[in-house]
Each structure stands twice: as C-alpha cells, then as structure tokens.
C-alpha positions in Angstrom: 21.2 -19.9 -65.2 18.8 -19.2 -68.0 16.1 -21.5 -69.2 18.0 -22.0 -72.4 21.0 -23.1 -70.5 19.0 -25.5 -68.4 17.6 -27.1 -71.6 21.0 -27.4 -73.1 22.3 -29.1 -70.0 19.5 -31.6 -69.9 19.7 -32.5 -73.6 23.5 -33.0 -73.7 25.9 -35.0 -71.5 28.4 -32.2 -71.1 27.2 -29.3 -68.9 28.2 -25.8 -69.9 28.3 -22.9 -67.4 29.7 -19.4 -67.3 33.0 -19.0 -65.4 33.3 -22.8 -65.2 36.3 -24.4 -63.4 36.0 -27.5 -65.6 36.4 -26.9 -69.3 36.7 -29.4 -72.2 40.5 -29.5 -72.3 41.6 -28.0 -68.9 40.7 -27.5 -65.3 40.9 -23.8 -64.3 42.7 -24.1 -60.9 42.2 -20.4 -60.2 42.1 -17.0 -61.8 42.0 -13.3 -60.8 44.5 -14.1 -58.0 44.9 -10.9 -56.0 47.8 -10.8 -53.5 48.6 -7.8 -51.4 51.7 -6.4 -49.7 52.2 -3.1 -47.8 51.9 -1.1 -51.0 48.7 -2.7 -52.3 48.0 -5.4 -54.9 51.3 -6.9 -56.0 50.1 -7.4 -59.6 50.0 -3.6 -60.0 53.8 -3.7 -59.8 53.9 -5.6 -63.1 51.3 -3.6 -65.1 51.6 -1.4 -68.2 51.6 1.7 -66.0 54.3 0.2 -63.7 56.6 -0.1 -66.7 55.9 3.5 -67.7 56.7 4.6 -64.2 60.0 2.7 -64.3 60.9 4.4 -67.5 59.8 7.8 -66.2 62.0 7.3 -63.1 65.1 6.6 -65.2 64.4 9.7 -67.4 64.2 11.9 -64.3 67.5 10.5 -62.9 69.4 10.9 -66.1 68.3 14.6 -66.3 70.4 15.1 -63.2 73.5 14.6 -65.3 72.5 16.0 -68.7 69.9 15.8 -71.5 67.2 13.2 -71.7 68.0 11.1 -74.8 64.3 10.5 -75.2 63.6 14.2 -75.7 60.6 16.0 -74.3 57.9 13.5 -75.2 56.0 12.4 -72.0 56.6 8.8 -71.2 52.9 8.0 -71.4 52.8 9.3 -75.0 55.5 7.0 -76.2 54.0 4.2 -78.3 55.3 0.6 -78.2 56.6 1.0 -81.7 58.5 4.2 -80.7 60.1 2.5 -77.7 61.1 -0.5 -79.8 62.7 1.8 -82.4 64.8 3.4 -79.7 65.9 0.1 -78.3 67.0 -1.1 -81.7 68.2 2.3 -83.0 71.7 3.9 -83.2 71.3 6.0 -80.1 72.8 3.6 -77.6 72.3 6.0 -74.6 68.5 6.0 -75.4 68.6 2.2 -75.8 70.5 1.8 -72.5 68.0 4.0 -70.6 65.0 1.9 -71.8 66.8 -1.3 -71.0 67.3 0.0 -67.5 63.6 0.3 -67.1 63.1 -3.1 -68.8 65.4 -4.7 -66.2 63.7 -3.0 -63.3 60.3 -4.1 -64.6 61.5 -7.7 -65.2 62.6 -7.8 -61.6 59.1 -6.8 -60.4 57.5 -9.3 -62.7 59.8 -12.1 -61.5 58.9 -11.2 -57.9 55.2 -11.3 -58.6 55.4 -14.6 -60.3 57.5 -16.0 -57.5 54.7 -15.0 -55.1 52.1 -16.6 -57.3 54.1 -19.9 -57.4 53.9 -20.1 -53.6 50.1 -20.1 -53.7 48.2 -23.4 -53.5 46.4 -22.8 -56.8 49.8 -22.2 -58.6 51.8 -25.1 -57.0 53.7 -27.2 -59.6 53.4 -24.7 -62.4 55.8 -25.7 -65.2 55.2 -22.9 -67.7 53.7 -19.5 -67.7 52.7 -17.7 -70.9 52.6 -13.9 -71.0 49.9 -12.0 -72.9 48.6 -8.5 -72.8 49.8 -5.4 -74.7 53.5 -5.5 -73.7 53.9 -9.0 -75.2 53.6 -7.5 -78.7 56.7 -5.4 -78.4 60.4 -6.2 -78.6 61.1 -4.5 -75.2 58.2 -6.5 -73.7 59.6 -9.8 -74.9 63.0 -8.7 -73.5 61.3 -8.1 -70.1 59.7 -11.6 -70.3 63.0 -13.3 -71.0 64.8 -11.3 -68.3 62.2 -12.3 -65.8 62.6 -16.0 -66.6 66.4 -15.6 -66.2 65.8 -14.1 -62.8 63.4 -16.8 -61.7 65.8 -19.5 -62.8 68.7 -17.9 -61.0 66.7 -18.2 -57.8 66.3 -21.9 -58.4 62.7 -21.8 -59.8 62.3 -24.3 -62.6 59.9 -22.4 -64.7 59.6 -21.5 -68.4 58.2 -18.1 -69.2 57.1 -17.5 -72.8 55.2 -14.9 -74.8 51.7 -16.1 -75.8 51.6 -17.6 -79.3 48.9 -15.4 -80.8 48.8 -11.7 -81.0 47.3 -10.6 -77.7 44.4 -8.8 -79.4 43.5 -12.0 -81.2 44.2 -14.4 -78.3 41.3 -13.0 -76.3 39.0 -14.0 -79.2 40.6 -17.3 -80.3 40.5 -18.7 -76.7 36.7 -18.7 -76.9 36.8 -21.9 -79.0 38.1 -23.7 -75.9 35.2 -22.6 -73.7 32.7 -25.1 -75.1 32.7 -28.8 -75.9 33.4 -29.9 -79.5 29.8 -30.9 -80.1 28.7 -27.3 -80.0 31.0 -26.5 -83.0 30.1 -29.6 -85.1 28.7 -28.7 -88.5 30.0 -25.1 -88.3 33.1 -23.3 -89.5 33.3 -20.4 -87.1 32.0 -18.8 -84.0 31.5 -15.2 -82.7 33.7 -14.0 -79.9 33.9 -10.8 -77.8 36.7 -9.5 -75.7 35.6 -6.7 -73.3 38.2 -4.5 -71.7 38.3 -1.3 -69.7 39.5 0.7 -72.7 38.5 -1.3 -75.8 35.9 -3.9 -76.9 37.0 -6.2 -79.7 34.6 -8.6 -81.4 35.4 -11.1 -84.2 34.6 -14.1 -86.2 37.0 -17.0 -85.2 37.4 -19.5 -88.0 37.9 -22.8 -86.2 39.6 -24.7 -89.1 38.8 -28.0 -87.3 39.2 -29.8 -90.6 42.8 -28.8 -90.7 43.5 -29.5 -87.0 41.1 -31.2 -84.7 42.9 -29.7 -81.7 41.9 -26.2 -82.9 45.6 -25.1 -83.1 44.9 -23.6 -86.6 42.0 -21.4 -85.3 42.4 -17.8 -86.4 40.5 -14.5 -86.4 38.9 -14.1 -89.8 37.4 -10.6 -89.2 37.2 -8.4 -86.2 36.1 -4.9 -85.1 37.5 -2.7 -82.4 35.7 -0.1 -80.5 37.7 2.2 -78.2 34.8 2.9 -75.9 37.0 5.0 -73.5 36.9 7.8 -76.1 33.1 7.8 -76.2 32.4 7.2 -72.5 29.1 5.4 -73.2 26.7 4.2 -70.5 26.1 0.5 -70.0 23.0 0.3 -72.1 24.6 2.0 -75.0 27.6 -0.3 -74.7 25.4 -3.4 -74.8 23.5 -2.0 -77.8 26.8 -1.4 -79.6 28.0 -4.9 -78.9 24.8 -6.3 -80.3 25.1 -4.2 -83.4 28.6 -5.4 -84.0 27.8 -9.1 -83.4 24.8 -8.9 -85.8 27.1 -7.4 -88.5 29.8 -10.1 -87.9 27.3 -12.9 -88.1 25.9 -11.6 -91.4 29.5 -11.3 -92.8 30.4 -14.8 -91.8 27.2 -16.2 -93.3 27.7 -14.3 -96.5 31.2 -15.7 -96.8 29.9 -19.2 -96.2 31.7 -19.7 -92.9 28.6 -21.1 -91.1 28.9 -19.6 -87.6 27.9 -21.8 -84.7 25.0 -20.6 -82.6 27.3 -19.7 -79.8 28.9 -16.4 -78.6 32.1 -16.6 -76.5 32.8 -13.7 -74.2 36.0 -12.7 -72.3 35.3 -10.2 -69.6 37.2 -8.9 -66.6 36.3 -10.0 -63.1 35.0 -13.0 -61.3 32.3 -14.7 -63.4 29.5 -16.6 -61.7 27.7 -19.6 -63.2 24.6 -17.6 -64.1 26.7 -15.1 -66.1 26.7 -12.3 -63.6 29.9 -10.5 -62.5 30.7 -10.9 -58.8 33.6 -8.4 -58.7 36.3 -6.9 -60.9 34.0 -5.1 -63.3 34.7 -1.6 -62.0 36.6 -0.5 -65.1 33.9 -1.5 -67.5 32.1 1.3 -69.4 29.2 3.3 -68.1 27.5 1.7 -65.1 27.4 -1.1 -62.6 28.2 -4.3 -64.4 28.1 -6.1 -61.1 24.4 -5.2 -60.4 22.1 -8.1 -59.5 19.7 -6.7 -62.1 22.2 -7.0 -65.0 23.3 -10.1 -66.9 25.2 -9.6 -70.1 24.8 -13.1 -71.5 21.1 -13.0 -70.9 20.9 -9.5 -72.6 22.7 -10.8 -75.7 20.5 -13.9 -76.0 17.4 -11.6 -75.7 18.8 -9.3 -78.4 20.1 -12.1 -80.7 17.8 -15.1 -80.0 19.0 -17.0 -83.0 22.1 -17.5 -85.1 21.1 -19.2 -88.3 18.3 -21.6 -87.6 19.4 -22.4 -84.0 18.8 -20.7 -80.6 21.8 -18.6 -79.5 23.9 -19.8 -76.6 26.3 -17.4 -74.8 29.2 -18.6 -72.7 31.4 -16.1 -70.7 34.6 -16.4 -68.7 37.3 -14.2 -67.2 39.4 -12.4 -69.8 42.7 -13.8 -68.6 41.3 -17.3 -68.6 40.1 -16.9 -72.2 43.4 -15.4 -73.4 45.2 -18.3 -71.8 42.9 -20.8 -73.4 44.2 -19.7 -76.8 47.4 -21.5 -75.8 45.8 -24.9 -75.0 46.9 -26.7 -78.2 50.5 -25.7 -77.6 50.7 -26.7 -73.9 50.1 -30.5 -74.2 53.7 -31.3 -73.2 53.2 -29.9 -69.7 50.6 -30.7 -67.1 50.3 -27.5 -65.1 50.6 -24.1 -66.6 49.5 -20.5 -66.2 49.0 -17.2 -67.9 49.6 -13.6 -66.9 48.3 -10.7 -69.0 50.1 -7.4 -68.7 47.7 -4.5 -69.1 45.9 -2.1 -66.9 46.6 -4.6 -64.1 48.1 -8.1 -64.1 45.4 -10.6 -65.2 46.2 -14.2 -64.3 45.0 -17.8 -64.5 46.3 -21.3 -63.7 45.4 -24.5 -65.6 45.8 -28.2 -65.4 45.5 -30.2 -68.6 43.0 -33.0 -68.9 43.9 -36.3 -70.4 
C-alpha cells in the first residue's frame, strides 16, 4: 500500500484498498471464479469465441446439404450488426442457422451458470446480469433470455438480464461505486479506465449525484478508446499512453466545469491485491509482465499524475468484471445476492451481496 493510501486510511473512517471485498454498497463474495472440467476452464465454453465456433459448426454442417446462406464471409469477420441484420432479415434460412448457434451457446451458458450456482461463493444468487460485447446485440440478448429459460426449466429460480448500461460504458460507470461517497463530495465527475486485452477505454464519468444520490443517473460524459492490439505496444508505452489520455480528459472536464474528483478508478483483468499489484490473470494485457513484483499500475499513475486540481491523486483498482457489475448497483436493491458475468475473450464473473 502506498504512503498516500496509508495517509488516506488514517485521516478518514472508511478504509479504501485495491481489490477490496468490502465496498461502500456491496460485499464482493468472489470474482474471477475459474472452474475446470475435462476440456479445461468451463467459462471458455460461454465466451465470444465459443459462440463463433458454434456458428461455424452450423455453417459447416449446412454445407453438406447445399449452399451456406451466410455466403463466403468467415465467421470471425461477421460483425454483431451483420449477424443481427441476418437474424431480423427476410432470409429465414440464414436466421434459422444463426438461431441454431444461439440455442447451442445458450445451453452452454446455462450449464456454466448452473455450475457457478453450486459454488459456495454463488449460493443463494437471485439474479445475474450479463455484460460484455455480446450483450449489445439482439442475438446476444436472445441467448441470454434462452439461457434463463433453460435454467428455470431445470428448477433453478434465477433471473438473467442484460446489464443496464452499454457494456463499453458499464466498465467506466462502475468506478463510482468503488469509493465511499465522501471521496466524491464537492465534485461533479471522476476519471475511469477500463483495461482489456484488446482495448483500453478511459472516460469522464459524470456522477450527477444532485439528480440521484444513489448514482443511478451516472453517465459517461466523454471517453477515448485505444485499440492497443493493433499497435502491440510494450508495457511502458501502454502506461505512458494511459497517462496522456487521463491528463487530456482531466483538462476537458475542468474546462467544461465538471470538477473531477482527485480519484481515478481502474477496471483491470485478473486478481487484484490490496497494494494494487496483479496476482494473476494479466497475461492478455499489452506488452510485458503486468504481474511482476516490480510493477504497480496505481503507483505509476499517481507518480505521473500527482494531483488532480488542488488535491493529491488517489487511484483505486479492481477486477474488470467486478467494476462492470458495480454499474448495476443502483438497480439491484430489490434483491440481496446477485452476480455478473461478462461475455468476452473469456467469461468474467463476480458475485455480490448488497449491504443495508
């Protein structure tokens, strides 16, 4: 833990730590759950690439009896918009083919969730929200609904819903729930970063606490996306780029009169330790060993951006699935125990219990 964090803990009654299990509104019962079967991690069966494989399998089978209604475009090159257009279009054979893949994928997702629900950390889960890239598509929402039907048909009383915010924004908006309310007092916004294996997104999150004290009106005011996978930067270059973007966003927020709080919230893959280091799960992050004992991203950002406005900068980091799930906090007060899964490169996951 940095000296600045120590001082912050001593001066205020509510301690703040990276990867904390106890947050202002919820307890994080567990995250990054990795269960295996004979084929490997079961979460891999409900990932973006798993859906693509299901669709590819259907296309190969249908070619045994005639032409592929999806044409010659490789499955991996079909965008979500293109797949949605086919599902909703006039070519019913193409729509039926995709729905076959959706049904197969939903079955895998339902089986993965059923396994999660047997784990101690997921016992008593009443609702699961689904984020990640597939959530923003019509076929993805069909898969989510179909998985819920399958779970209910097996006698599991569970509600499965798409996450409320756009997945790209949920990973930023959730940062407002990482810190106690006193850290946001007197400020209109905060800076958030969502680090992924392909993209890094940073943004100014307008808290709008005056409209809704529960932060349910929080929104992304401005954001920037960097597809680092195209540039293949090393770790040092990546951090320098993040710093440059954050400085630019702080300046824009200040110029617009949004008064950013002196805090930066970070969503990052992997298991996050209290000192801000990454214990494991950072293997897909760009350009180097993010799990090294000699590397600490929050400390590097504080060193590069020592102040926001007139106040010392404080950085708080948590797992990316946790942060995406936290965006849902204001909308989950009617249940006690709930979870999130994010469908992307893998299947991110977290389970929460609401505090009174």
